[in-house]
Every structure is written in C-alpha cells, then in structure tokens.
C-alpha positions in Angstrom: 0.0 0.1 -0.1 1.5 3.4 -1.0 1.9 6.0 1.7 1.6 8.8 -0.9 -1.9 10.4 -0.8 -3.6 12.8 -3.2 -4.9 16.2 -2.1 -7.5 15.6 0.6 -10.0 18.0 -1.0 -10.3 15.9 -4.2 -12.8 13.8 -2.5 -15.2 16.9 -2.4 -14.8 17.6 -6.1 -17.9 17.1 -8.2 -17.5 14.4 -10.7 -17.6 15.2 -14.5 -20.1 12.7 -16.0 -19.6 12.3 -19.7 -22.4 11.2 -22.0 -22.5 7.4 -22.1 -21.5 5.4 -25.2 -23.3 2.0 -25.4 -22.6 -0.3 -28.2 -25.8 -0.8 -30.4 -27.5 2.3 -28.9 -28.1 5.7 -30.5 -26.0 8.3 -28.6 -27.8 11.6 -28.2 -25.9 12.5 -25.0 -22.8 14.5 -25.8 -23.8 17.3 -28.2 -21.7 15.8 -31.0 -22.7 16.4 -34.5 -24.0 13.3 -36.3 -22.0 13.7 -39.5 -18.5 13.6 -38.0 -15.7 15.7 -39.6 -16.2 17.2 -43.0 -14.8 15.1 -45.9 -12.2 17.7 -46.8 -11.1 17.8 -43.1 -10.8 14.0 -42.9 -8.5 14.0 -45.9 -6.3 16.7 -44.3 -6.0 14.6 -41.2 -5.1 11.5 -43.1 -2.4 13.3 -45.1 -1.0 14.9 -41.9 -0.8 11.5 -40.1 2.4 10.8 -41.9 4.1 13.4 -39.7 2.9 12.3 -36.2 6.4 11.3 -35.3 7.1 15.0 -34.8 6.0 17.2 -31.9 3.2 19.8 -32.8 3.9 23.4 -32.8 3.2 24.1 -29.1 2.1 27.6 -29.8 -0.3 26.6 -32.6 0.9 29.7 -34.4 -0.6 29.0 -37.8 -4.0 28.4 -36.2 -3.7 31.5 -34.1 -2.8 33.6 -37.1 -5.7 32.2 -39.1 -8.2 32.8 -36.3 -6.9 36.3 -35.9 -7.5 37.1 -39.6 -10.9 35.4 -39.5 -12.1 37.4 -36.4 -10.3 40.5 -37.2 -8.5 40.7 -33.9 -4.7 40.9 -33.1 -3.0 37.6 -32.9 -1.7 38.5 -29.6 -5.1 38.2 -28.2 -5.8 34.7 -29.4 -4.9 31.6 -27.4 -5.4 27.9 -28.3 -6.3 25.1 -25.9 -7.1 21.4 -25.7 -10.8 22.2 -26.2 -12.6 25.1 -24.5 -12.9 23.2 -21.3 -9.1 23.2 -20.9 -9.2 26.9 -21.6 -11.7 27.2 -18.8 -9.3 25.7 -16.4 -6.4 27.8 -17.7 -8.5 31.0 -17.3 -8.9 30.2 -13.5 -5.3 29.2 -13.1 -4.2 32.4 -14.8 -6.7 34.8 -13.0 -7.3 33.4 -9.6 -5.4 33.0 -6.4 -6.4 30.3 -3.8 -9.8 31.5 -2.2 -10.8 33.8 -5.1 -14.3 33.3 -6.3 -15.5 32.1 -9.7 -19.1 32.8 -10.4 -21.5 31.1 -12.8 -25.2 30.3 -13.3 -26.5 26.8 -12.2 -27.3 24.7 -13.8 -24.7 25.5 -16.4 -21.7 23.7 -17.9 -20.8 21.0 -15.3 -17.0 21.5 -15.7 -17.1 25.0 -14.1 -17.2 23.9 -10.5 -14.7 21.2 -11.1 -12.0 23.2 -12.8 -12.6 26.0 -10.2 -11.9 23.7 -7.3 -8.9 22.1 -9.0 -7.3 25.6 -9.1 -8.1 26.1 -5.4 -10.7 28.9 -6.1 -14.2 29.0 -4.8 -17.2 28.2 -7.1 -20.3 30.5 -6.6 -23.4 28.9 -8.1 -26.3 31.3 -8.9 -29.6 29.6 -9.6 -31.1 29.9 -13.1 -34.6 31.3 -13.6 -37.9 29.2 -13.7 -37.6 29.8 -17.5 -34.3 27.9 -17.5 -32.2 31.1 -18.4 -29.3 32.5 -16.7 -30.3 35.1 -14.1 -27.8 38.0 -14.9 -29.3 40.3 -12.2 -28.8 37.6 -9.5 -25.3 36.9 -10.8 -24.4 40.6 -10.7 -25.8 40.8 -7.1 -23.5 37.8 -6.2 -20.3 39.5 -7.2 -18.0 40.4 -4.3 -14.5 41.9 -3.9 -13.2 38.2 -4.1 -14.8 37.5 -7.5 -12.3 37.2 -10.3 -14.0 35.3 -13.1 -17.7 35.1 -14.1 -18.7 32.5 -16.7 -21.7 33.3 -18.9 -22.4 30.2 -21.0 -24.2 31.7 -24.1 -26.2 29.5 -25.3 -26.3 27.9 -21.9 -25.3 24.2 -21.5 -27.5 22.1 -20.7 -30.6 24.3 -21.1 -29.9 25.8 -24.6 -31.4 29.1 -23.6 -29.5 32.4 -24.7 -28.8 35.8 -23.2 -29.8 38.6 -25.6 -27.8 41.7 -26.5 -29.6 44.3 -24.4 -29.5 42.1 -21.3 -25.9 41.2 -21.7 -24.8 44.7 -22.3 -26.5 46.0 -19.1 -24.7 43.2 -17.2 -21.3 44.1 -18.7 -21.8 47.7 -18.0 -22.4 46.9 -14.3 -19.6 44.3 -13.7 -16.6 45.8 -11.8 -13.5 46.2 -14.0 -11.5 43.8 -11.8 -13.8 40.9 -12.8 -13.1 38.9 -15.9 -16.3 38.0 -17.7 -15.9 34.8 -19.9 -18.5 34.5 -22.6 -18.5 30.8 -23.3 -19.8 30.3 -26.8 -19.2 26.8 -27.5 -22.5 26.6 -29.5 -22.1 29.8 -31.4 -22.4 28.3 -34.8 -26.0 27.0 -34.1 -27.3 30.5 -33.0 -30.1 31.9 -35.3 -31.6 34.6 -33.1 -30.0 38.0 -34.3 -30.5 39.3 -30.8 -27.9 36.9 -29.4 -24.7 38.8 -29.8 -21.3 37.8 -31.2 -19.1 38.0 -28.0 -16.0 38.8 -30.0 -17.5 42.3 -30.6 -17.4 43.0 -26.9 -13.7 42.0 -26.7 -12.9 45.0 -28.9 -14.1 47.6 -26.6 -14.0 46.1 -23.1 -10.9 45.2 -21.3 -12.5 42.6 -19.0 -14.3 40.5 -21.5 -13.0 37.2 -23.2 -14.7 34.7 -25.4 -14.3 30.9 -25.6 -15.1 28.8 -28.5 -14.5 25.2 -29.7 -14.1 23.0 -32.8 -15.7 20.2 -30.9 -19.4 20.8 -31.7 -20.3 22.4 -35.0 -16.9 21.5 -36.6 -17.2 17.8 -35.6 -13.7 17.5 -34.0 -14.8 16.5 -30.4 -12.4 13.6 -30.6 -9.3 15.9 -31.4 -9.8 18.5 -28.7 -9.1 21.9 -29.9 -10.7 25.3 -28.8 -9.7 28.9 -28.7 -10.0 32.1 -26.7 -10.1 35.8 -27.7 -9.0 37.7 -24.6 -7.4 40.8 -23.4 -3.7 40.6 -24.2 -2.5 40.1 -20.7 -5.0 37.3 -20.2 -4.1 35.7 -23.6 -0.4 35.8 -22.5 -1.3 34.2 -19.1 -3.4 31.5 -20.8 -0.4 30.5 -22.9 1.9 30.6 -19.8 -0.2 28.0 -18.0 -0.9 25.9 -21.0 0.3 22.3 -20.9 3.1 22.1 -23.6 2.0 20.2 -26.8 -1.5 19.5 -25.5 -3.1 20.6 -28.7 -1.8 17.9 -31.1 -0.7 18.2 -34.7 -3.7 16.5 -36.1 -6.0 18.8 -34.1 -4.3 21.9 -35.5 -4.5 20.7 -39.1 -8.1 19.7 -38.6 -9.0 23.1 -37.3 -7.3 24.9 -40.1 -9.0 22.6 -42.7 -12.4 23.2 -41.0 -12.0 26.9 -41.4 -11.3 26.3 -45.1 -14.7 24.5 -45.3 -16.8 27.3 -43.7 -19.7 27.2 -46.4 -20.1 23.4 -46.0 -20.0 23.8 -42.3 -22.8 26.4 -42.3 -25.0 24.2 -44.4 -24.7 21.4 -42.0 -25.5 23.6 -39.1 -28.6 24.8 -40.9 -29.8 21.2 -41.1 -29.3 20.7 -37.5 -31.1 23.9 -36.6 -34.1 22.8 -38.8 -34.2 19.5 -37.0 -33.9 21.3 -33.6 -37.0 23.3 -34.3 -38.9 20.2 -35.5 -38.0 18.2 -32.5 -38.9 21.0 -30.1 -42.2 21.6 -31.7 -43.0 17.9 -31.5 -42.0 17.7 -27.9 -44.3 20.7 -27.0 -47.1 19.1 -28.9 -46.5 15.9 -26.8 -47.0 18.0 -23.6 -43.5 18.7 -22.6 -42.1 22.0 -21.5 -39.1 22.8 -23.7 -37.4 26.1 -23.4 -36.3 27.9 -26.7 -32.8 26.6 -27.6 -30.1 28.3 -29.6 -27.7 25.2 -29.2 -27.7 21.7 -31.0 -29.7 20.1 -28.2 -33.1 20.5 -26.4 -33.6 20.6 -22.7 -36.5 18.9 -20.9 -36.8 20.3 -17.3 -38.3 17.1 -15.8 -37.1 17.5 -12.3 -37.2 14.2 -10.4 -38.3 12.4 -13.5 -35.1 13.0 -15.4 -33.4 9.9 -14.5 -36.5 7.7 -15.1 -36.9 9.3 -18.5 -33.3 8.6 -19.4 -33.8 4.9 -18.3 -36.9 4.7 -20.4 -34.9 6.1 -23.4 -32.2 3.6 -22.8 -34.6 0.7 -22.9 -35.3 1.8 -26.4 -31.6 1.9 -27.3 -31.4 5.8 -26.9 -28.7 7.4 -24.7 -29.7 10.8 -23.4 -28.0 12.9 -20.8 -29.9 13.2 -17.5 -29.1 15.6 -14.8 -30.7 14.2 -11.7 -33.4 16.4 -10.1 -33.2 19.0 -13.0 -33.8 17.7 -16.4 -32.6 15.8 -19.5 -30.4 17.2 -22.4 -30.9 15.5 -25.8 -28.6 16.2 -28.7 -30.1 16.7 -32.1 -29.1 13.8 -34.2 -30.2 12.7 -37.7 -33.9 12.8 -38.7 -34.2 9.1 -38.2 -32.5 9.2 -34.8 -34.6 12.1 -33.8 -37.8 10.3 -34.9 -36.9 7.3 -32.6 -36.3 9.7 -29.7 -39.6 11.5 -30.2 -41.5 8.1 -30.2 -39.7 7.2 -27.0 -40.8 10.6 -25.4 -44.4 10.1 -26.5 -44.4 6.7 -24.8 -43.0 7.9 -21.5 -45.6 8.0 -18.7 -45.4 11.2 -16.6 
C-alpha cells in the first residue's frame, strides 16, 4: 500500500459525467454532430498523419494567425487550448489565487465547478430562472470583492437558452472592472436569433471580456480536442503561460485549419441541425413537454425528479440521453431518423 496520498480536498470535487456510449444504442448525450468531420477535413487529417512522429507546434501559431484574420483581432489576443474546457481551467489558473471566487449560473456547464476547485478557487453557483435562463441580475448581485471570473455560457449548456444583447450589455456595464467576464460560446455556430450577440465584438471595446469557442461541436472535432480564446492581451499571455506544452496535437491543429477552409459546407450542415432542432422542439411541445427555446444543438427537458426515469426509459429503447438528476434531460439533435426514434420514446414515457 502506497503511503503517498492525493490532495485531501479531491474527495469533495464534483465528478464530471460524460455522455455514455453504449454499443448498439443511438447516442444523443454528448452534443456531438452526427456527421463527423467534413470530408475535406478527414482528408487533411489522413495526409497529416504521416508526420505524427514529430511534436506539434506548441504555440499553434498557424491556427492563431488564421483565427486572428478570420475574427479581425490581433493575434496577440488569441490563445489555443485542448478544447474550450481546458481553456476554462487555464483561465482560472491564470486569473485566480487560492480562495478567489469564480461565479456562474447553475445549472450550467458542469465542468465549471470542477475546474474551479482544482485551481483552489471557490465556486459560486447562482440559480437559473424558472424559465431555465441565466439570471444575470442575480449573478451581478453575487459578485464580491473576491470575485475574479464570471462565466456566462451563451447559449447555456445544458438548457440551450441564450442571453440577448440588451440584457448582456446591461450586465457588462455593471460588472466591476477587476472581474473577468468569460463568454463561453461553444455553440455559437447554431445560434439563429439575431439578438444573441457575437461575443468577440465586446472584446474590442471592453478590457475585462473574453470569449471561448470550440471546434468540438459544429466542426465535428470532439475527438481531437481543440478550442480557442479571444481575450485581453495580458490574459491571453497568461493562458499561454499555464498551457500544458504540446497538449493541442498536430492533427487537431491541421483539422481546425481545414475546417476553417470549409466554412460554407459547415454552415450548411449547421442549418440542417437547426431545422431538426426546431422540429424536435415543436413535436415535444405538442406531446405536452415544456421545452425552453434553444439556440444550441440540443433540447432541454426540465423534468425534475423524472429526469433519471426518463433517461432509463430512453435507454430501454436503445437511446442514450443525458440526465441531470433532479433537474432535467439534455438531448442532442441527431439525424432525422434518430430524432424520430427519440420522439417516439418521449411520447411513450408515462409522466
């Protein structure tokens, strides 16, 4: 028996629960896109595989420069990470000392409290509204002198609801300058409401706003793990300082660049998912479910105590959805055929 022990507080950390993968079942639990990588991206990955005996560019310089051009921001303000979730943790490591506060709505992205506590900061959870939306007024009221970072997940995961421009700007105007507001826009490519703003625009004029995005969702690169941040230059520098060397591998960098080359094809696929999103939500509402308006690639069923039984019911029908015990169920939009099977299971569920 080893006498070496891990940190005592690790026992108190909430556990990240990924969507389950079950052989023979349809997976609608992890917000992946059903089509996988675009064909041109798959070819680029295959061609690049011949060079995997070499280390990747640890600074992802080509990708940073390309994103800076695409977004019209200085390259010094772009940082790359191993998915946006790694950038969440890097942000807290870069901005917080032990005991500082990190604030976010709840329920929201389940990694927030985990990465906060790993960095010895204190998570502050602010309940969402009855309408399943982030309560920015309550979040503002919860800010203290110890608050260093506020995550605004927009659209929010797992509820899919989004904060509109006027509400967000009032919030940003009122947040103290010492607090870094992180607009987590992992689902930006699925947003269709023109009143849901592009967070990068705020980074041009506000010195305490940064944006996180990912290639895992709309781009179909969840298995390669690559995301990016647009941040104030001192924060972007700090993100690179705490970055784990070489953690964004060479294939991920190549795939991200190839995905940016295929923007038109990507947009077409997103539009197909958005159309299915609307159809699925309409059918669920017709079946008697309460489903908040969603701007992501999933729908949210706020089922409360029925969340786990609903997920078990779906699994009996070879459908894997993502329950959050006591709150609700998140269901990723799949193909039309997969969605039809899910809708049939939802109609069969006895509430």
